[in-house]
N, C-alpha and C positions, 0 to 999 in steps of 0.2 A: 374632596377628590372628584374629579369629573366622572360622570357616568353617562353613558348613551345606550338607549335601548329601543328596539323596533318590535312592532307587533303586526302580524299578518295572520289571516285565518284562510286555511286552504279551501275550506267550504264556502267562503265569501271573499273571492279575490278581488274586490273592487276597491278595497282599501288598504292603506298602511298608515300606521301611527308611529310617530317618532317622539321620544322624549330625551332631552338633554338637561343635565344638571351640573351646575358649576362649570359650564362650557366657556371656552375662549376660542374655540374653533371657528375659522372664518372660511367662507364660501367664494368660489368664483361666481360671477354673473352666470345664471342658469335659468331654465324654464322646466315646468312639468307638463306633460300631456293630460293632466287632470286638475281639477279644481283644488286648492290648498286652503285650509282653514287652521289658523295658528292662534296660540294664546301665549303670552308672555308670562311666566310663573315667577321670575325673580329677575332683578337687574335691569339694565337698559340696553337697547340696540337701536339700530338704524336700518330701515328699509329703503333700498334704493331701486327705482324703477326708472328705465330709460325715458326721457322726455317728461318725467313728472317730478314734483318736488319731492325731497327727502322726507320721510315720516320718522319721527322719533317715537319709539316704543318704549314703554315701561310696564312693570307689573301690573297685570290685570286687563291689559289692552288685547283686543281680538282683532285679527286682520284676516282678509279674504283676497286671495290672488287667483286670477283666472288661469285657465290652461294657456299654455304656450307663451305667456308673457315673461320676457326677460327681467330678472330681478336678483337682487343679493339682499341678505339681512345678516347682519353681523354686529357683535358686541362693540361697545365703545372701547377705545384703545385702553388697554391693560385693565380691563374690567371682566368679571364673570357674569354670565347670565343663565337662565333656565327657562325653557320653554317646551311645548308640545305642539306638534304640527300633524295634521291629518291630510293626507292625500287621498282625495276621494274621486273615483271614476263615476260621475253622477248617471250618464247614460247606462252604464252597466248595471248600477243599482237599481235604477228605475225599470231596467229590463226584467230583472228578477223579482222585482217587488210588487209587479201587476200595476193595476190602474191607481193613479195618484192625481192629486189636484193640479190644474194648469200652473197655479203659483209654484208649486214644487218644482215643476219641469223648466220654468223660466230661469236661466242662469244669469247672474250679473256678469257684466264683462269688465267695468272699471275695477281698478284697485279701490277697495274701500276700507275704512277703519271704523267698524261699528262698535267702538268701545264704550260709546255713550247710550247704547241701547240698554235700558234697565234689565238686569238679570242674565245678560247674555254671557258674561264670564262664567257665571255659576253654572249656566246650562251646558257650556263648553266643557267645564270641569267635570260635571256629571257624565256628559258623553264619553269623554276620555277616560275616565275612571272604568266605566262600564266595558269599553272596547279592550281595556288592558287586564281585564279579570276573566276568569274562566266563566264564560256564558255560551249559550247555543249560538250557532250562526243566525237563527231566526230572532233571537234577542238583539244581536248586534246589528242585524238588518233594520229592525224597529228604531234602534238607538240613532242610527245613521239618518233614517228618514225623519225621525223627530227633530234632529238638530239641523237638517236642511230646511225644514219648515220654519225653524225659528230664526233664521237668518234674515235680516232686513233686506228687502229687495229694492236695490238702488236703481235709478233709471238705467235700462240696459243700453249699452252701445254696440251690442253685437250687431244690429241691423245695419250699422255703419260699415261693417267689414264686408268687402265684395264677396259674393257667393263663391266666386272662382278661387278666392283665397282660403275660404273655409273648406272648400273641396280639396284644395292642395294639402292641408294638413291631414285629412282623411286618406289621401293617396300616400302620403308620407308614412303613415301608420301602416297601411296595407303592404307597403314595399319593404318592411322591416324583415330580416336584419340587413339585406343587401343595400338598400338605400337607392336613391336616384341622384344622378348628377344635375347640377344646375341647368345644363343644356337640355337634359330630359325634362326636367319640371318646366322649363320654359316653353318647350315644344308641346307638352301636355295642356298647359294653361293658355296656350296661344298668346303668350306675351314675350317681349324681349327679355333677356337676362337682366338688363339694367332695370327695366320697368318692374320686374318681378321682385328683385333686391329692395327696390325702393319702396314698394307697397308692403312688402313683409316687414321691413324695418319700421315703416310708419305705424303699423297695426300692432306689431308684436315686439319691437324693439330689438330684434335679434335677425339672423339669417336663417334660411332653410337648412343650411349645413350645421348650425348650432342646433336647430330642432332635431335634426337627425341624431346628433350625438346624445341629446337628452332622451330621445325615445329609446335609443340602444341602451342607455344606461338603466332606463326604467325597465325594459325588458330583462336586463341583467339581474336586477333585483329579484324579479320573479323566478328566475332560474336559480340564483343563489338560494332562494327560500326553499327550493327543492332539493337543495343538498348537493347540487351538481358541482363539480370541481371548477376552481377559478379559472384555470387554463381552458377547459372546454367551453365555459361561458364566454370567455374572451373571443375565442373563434366563432362560436355560434351567433354572436351579436355584432360581428362584422368588424372587430378590432384586429389590427394587423399582428399584435402579439400581447403577452399578457402584462408586460410592462407598460405598454401604451394604454392598455385598459385599466390597470390599477391607478395610474397617474390622473386619468379622466374620472375615474370613479371617486377617488379621494378628493379632488378638486371640487367636485359638485355635491358629493355626500358627506364629505369631511370625515369619513372613516375609510380604511381600505376594505376591499372585498372580503378578506378574511375576517376582519373585525365585524363587519356587517353580519356575516354568517354567525359568529359567535355570540352576537348581542341580540340576535333575532329571537324573540319569545313567540311561542305558539299555545 
């Protein structure tokens, strides 16, 4: 039987943990405004990232996906798989954690598959187990920092992304939930609309509009975790109606907003 569960901690809102067992759910291409760390527990799947080769995943593999990068990860046809995925807002974690090493603060930008790093799968298992059990926020914070420190730091490509484009994503975040039109973003960045779209697609594989939808859905999960009604969350996050919101949510989260609320563990 398929099982999906989510974990959040209201005292440490910088992360969400998702677990899927015996899943055949498929996702539309999407992105997250935070770092994603995942481990395949059972079965096989395929990770697709625009402009990069497809990555075949099987039990024991660990992957890291940078923020804002368009991707999809789905099981092979007619097969089940199981996985856990941690969505981690690293700047928010470091803001509450105090001084950390420079190595911890450096984030990889490329998709990488560090499944061959000795012991990493076991460390991920340990961290995910701790995050899904009843522990204090301080213990969870220490667990997140320890896992972050264990990730192999591949050569960063973040420096190749123009500063104006990185600033654009911060602007998108600050403009939630209303969002900004392409014309407004072009004016703010000093670029033409065509140049903006080309640069965003080159570095993130998507468009600013897709990023806005994903940001709205990320905000919606935070509001649903506070037990707000689905219809009010839809309006508060900028969707035209509940139906539009529910369709977008299910396409990217693979459960409905109501299912997400019921399956959320605290």
